[in-house]
N, C-alpha and C positions, 0 to 999 in steps of 0.2 A: 516579312521575309527574315528579319533579324529579331533575335531575342535579346533585347537591350539589357535585361537583368543579367543574363549569361555573359554577354559581351563586356559589360561593366565590371562584373565580378572577376572574370579571367584577367582583364586588363589591369585592374588594381592589384590583384595577386601577384602578377608577373612584374608589375612596376615596383613593388616593394622588395621583391626578391632580387631582381636584376639591377635595381637601384640606379637609374640613369644619372641623377645628380651626384651620387657617390662615385661614379666611374670617372667623373671629370678630372680630379687630381691624379688619379692613376694613369689615365690616358695622356695627360699633359706630361707626367714623368716619363712615361715610356716613349713619347714622341718628341721630347724636348731637343732642341738643337737641329731638328730636321726642317727642311723647307715646308712651306704651307701646303704645297701641291702634295708632298709625300704624307703629311698629316692627314689631309683629306682622303687620300687613297687608303691609308691605314684604318680610317674611321669606317669606310665602306667595307673593307675586307673583314674587320672584326665583326661587323653587323652581319655580313653574309655567312661567316662561319657559325656564329651563334644561331642564326635562323636555320641553317642547314642541319645542325645538330638537333635543334628543338623539333624541326619538321620530321626528321627520321624517327625520333622517339614518339612523336605525336601520331604518325601514320602506322608504325609497327609495334606500338606499345601493347596492344591487345595480343598480338602474336607472341611477343616476348614474355608477357605474363603467363600465357597458356603454356609455353614451352617450359618455363621455370616452375609451373604449378603454384603460382603466387596468387593469392586471393586479393580482391579489392580492399577489404578491411585491413589486411596485413600491409598493403602498400600505403594505405592511408596513414597507419600508425607510424610506419617507417618514414614516410614522407613528412609527416608532422615533426618527428624528431629531428630530421635533417633541417627543416625550416626553422625549428627552434635554435639549432646550433648557428644558422645563418643570422637569425634575429639577435642572438647574444653577441655575435661579432659586431653587428651594426651598432647595438646599444653601447657596447664597451669600447668600441673602436680597436678591438684587438686583431682585426684583419690586417695581416702584414702586407705591406706593399711589395709586389713581386719584383724579383731582380730580372733585369733584361739580359738575355743571352745574345751574344753576338751572332750565333749560328742559327738562331731561330727568329722568324718574323714575329715581332711582339704583337702584331695585330691578330695573328693566329693563336699563338700561345704566349702569354696567358690571357690576353684580352678576350678573344672569341670564346675560348674555352681554357680554363674552367671559370673565369671571372664572370662572364655573361651567361653562357650556357652551362651552368653548374648543376649539381645534383638536385637542388631545391627546385629550380626551374624545370628541369626534365620530369621530376615526379609530378609536379603540379600540372604540366601539359598532358601527361598520360592520364591523370585522373580527370582533367577537364574534358578530354576527348571521350573517355569512357562514360562520363555522366551526360554527355551531350545527347539530347533527345531529338531525333529527326534531322531533316536537312537544315532547318532554321537554327537548330542548336549547334550543329557542326560548323555551319557558316559563321555564326556569331563567335565561336571559339577561334576559328582560323582568322577571322577579321581582327580579333583582339590581339592575336599573336603578331600579325602583320603590322598593326598599328603600333604596337609596343616597340617592335624593331625599327620602325620608321622613327619613333621618338628617340630611341637609342642612337640611331645614325645622326639625327639632327643635333642631339646634345653633344656628341663627340665632334661632329662637323664644325659646330659653332662654340666649342668649349672655351676658346680663348676669350670670346666675347662675353660668354656666360659667367666665367670666373671673375671678370671684372665687374659684373653687375651685382652678383650675390656675395662675392668675396669668399674666403675660406670658412668664415663663420657660418655663412648661410648653408654651405654644403654640409658642414657638421651638423647643423640644426635639422636639416632635411633628412640626413642619414639616421639620426637618432629617432626622429619621429617615425620613419619608415621601419626601423627596428622594433619599435613598440607595437606598431600595427601589425607587423609580420608575426611577432610573438603571439598576439591574440588569435591570428589566423591559424598558427601552428597548433596551439592548444585546442582550438575548436576542432581541427582536423583529427587530432589524436583522440579526442573525446568521441567523435563520430565513428572512428574506426573501432574503438573499444565497444561502443554501443552495438555496432553491427556484429561484432564477435559474440557478444552476450546473447544477442537475438538468434544466433545460430547461422549467420550468413558467412562466417569465416572459413567454412570448410571447402 
């Protein structure tokens, strides 16, 4: 019923893009000084917002592409470039920590979007759903998406404990490794898109 290869591929891709370990210091910064109960609620809200955005694009991605007359190869190249930018930020640590606004719930903005449900994740989900083959393929893609958001929630929910275990250095290490893996995925996606253009599938 499940295509484990598809499930694993989508999960890993979204894991390195949405970067659960890397969100820990940002989450702690945005929720610092708040009661544990409020922190837990913000973790759930941020996860729900991210999942909602990803689900909408996953379900309506085909219609959006058709309306805009955008081909899959074009989306692959554009998505690959976006992923490469995210990867470079992870590798160099240039991603600026967002400033919290008093008028906006930090769990919604910037945590839920655009930090978690950013352009890279959105494009990757649209492509994964487009490529899914049959019921098993679609079930595997959505299972990976749900599993990843469960991981995101658990990471934020228990971030205080996690940060004590792996320390700041561990978070930096995992973030850099994620950036390196993501850059390879991005280059491969760009290459695949260009190849399809050359083969005449980009019209």
